[in-house]
N, C-alpha and C positions, 0 to 999 in steps of 0.2 A: 437555457441553462440558468435561469434566475433562481431556482429553488434547489440548488445542489446541496445534498446532505453530505456530512463528513463521515460517511460509512463507518467501518469497524473501529478505526483508531479513536473515535470520539465516543464510543459506547461505554457505559458502565457495565461491567460484568456482573452476573448474578452471584459470582463468587466474592464480590467485594461489597462492603457496606457503602451506602450512599455517602458521597463526600469524602471518602477515604482517599488518601494520597496514593498515587500509583508507584511512588518511589520504592524500589526494592522488590517489586512484583515481577511476574513473568508472563509473557504473552506468546501464544502460538498463532501463526498465520501462514498461509500459502502466498507466494509472491513471485514476481519476475524481477530480475535484477539487470540493470543495463551494463553494457561493456564499458571499458575504461574510456574510450573515446567519447561516448555519450555522457559519462560522468563529467568529463572535462568541459563539454559543451554546456551541460546543465550548470556547472560551477560558474562559467562565464555569464550565463543568463542571470543567475542569482546575483552575481556581483554587480552587473549592470543595473538591474532593477533595485537592488539594495541602495545603490548610490542615487539613482533617479528619484526614489521615494523616501530617502533618508531613513531606511530601515536599520534598526539597531541589531537585529538578530543575524547570525552567521549561518551559512548553508550547512545542511546535515549531510555532507558528502560521503561520509563513511557508511551511511545506511540508506542510500538512495535505492528505492524499489517501487514497484507497482503492486499494491496489495490486490490479490485476486479474491481471497475470502479469509476472514478472520475466524479463528477457532474459539479461543476464550482467553481470559486473564486468570491467573492463579497466584495464590500466596506462595506455594511451592509447586514446582513443575511435576505433575503426576505421570508416572511411567505408562499408565493405562491410556491416558489421553494421547501421549506420543505414539504409542502402538496403534491406536485407532486412527490417528491422523495419517500414519504411514500406510495403513490399509486403504484409506480413502484416496491417497495420492496414487497408489498403484492401480486404481480403477480407471484412470484417465486415458482417453485416446484423443489426441489432437495433433494436427500438423503444426509446424513452426508458425509463429504469429508475427506478422509485419505490423509494427506499432508506429504510429505517427502522432505526436503531440504538437499541435500547431497554435495553441492558445495558452495564455497565462492569466491567473486570477487569484484572488484571495477567497477561500471558502469562509462562510459565516459560522462563527461559534460564539454564542452569547457569553459575554463576561470572560472570555479566554483569548489568548493569542491566536491569531488566525493563520491557518496554513496557506502559504503561497505555493501554488501548484501549477504544474504543466498538465494539460489534458487535451483531448481531441477525439475525433471520430475514427481515425485510422486504426483498424484492427478491432473495432468495438464488437462486431458480431462474434468473432472467434474468442475474444476475451470474455464476453458474456457467456458464451457456451462453456468455456472452461470454468467460470464462476459457478454455473449451474451444475456441471458435472461433479465438481468437488463438493458442492453442497449436498448433492444426492449421495455421493460416496461417504460423506461425513455422517449423514443420517443413517445410512445402512451400517455404519461402523459403531453406532451408538452415541454419536456426538450430535449437538444441535446443528441443523443444516445451515443456518445463517444466510440463506439466499435472500437477496435484497432486490426489490423492484426498482430501487433507486441506484443500483450499482453504477458507479461512475469511475472508470479507470483513470488514475491520475498518479503523478509523481510529486511528492512533497519536497520542496526545496528548503524551506525554513518556516519558522513560526514567528509572527510579529504582531504587535498590537495595531499597527497601521494597516490600512487596507490598500491593496493594489487593484485598480479597476481591470476588468476584462480587456485583453488586448490580443491581437494576432502577432505571432512571432515572425520576424523577418526570415529566419531560417528555422523550419520545423525541426524538432528533435525526433529522429527516426532510428529504429533498429529492428532486427528480426530476432525474436526470442526463440531459442532452440531448446530451452529447458525451463522448468518451474521448480521452486524450492519450498521446503518446509523450514520455516525460520523460527527460532526461539529468540525473542527480544527480552533483554534484561531492562525492565522499565526504570527510567531515571538515570540510566548510565549511557544512553545512546550506543548500545552494544547489541549487535546481531550475531547469532550463532547459527550456522547452517546445520540442520539436523539430517536432512536427506534431500535428494534432488532426483528429478525424473526427466528424461528427454522428451521433447515434443517431436515425434517422428512422422506423424501422419499415417 
């Protein structure tokens, strides 16, 4: 895991000029969200590691999620993109996904605060299948497919300039995802709005 890329959340969109600030923009993506008990566990882990490594950032607990695939960033949220994303979401067929994140590390981002993330192999096969299904559905609905060979499911706890080395968690973070969501993120405001959701029924 030495060359982990920071997937969609670190990509510049074609709809933004290079170097443009994301503040005030809009992002669409598909994701899984953890239940409240997992949020509390993640908060405790973030707090412990924040103290151990003297991190200045605070956890992003109101927006904890696992990005499955990003759609795009926009100046204004277009209705046609939302409609196409809903079409793509409706094409998915998947069973509930048992997720286990048993490691923690900082992803590398040159010149920027680094995401402190939880990740692991538990559920990777089904998560990757969901990633590809949604990518194909997006392509068929007229959106970019955004399928990545480097897809690495993870949950970002916070962003900080300091680096936390890779470590195994004493108690893994686990839950079974029974739905996936289409989320509208208001960039620069740490605000997520759920546009639609679909059950994972198998």
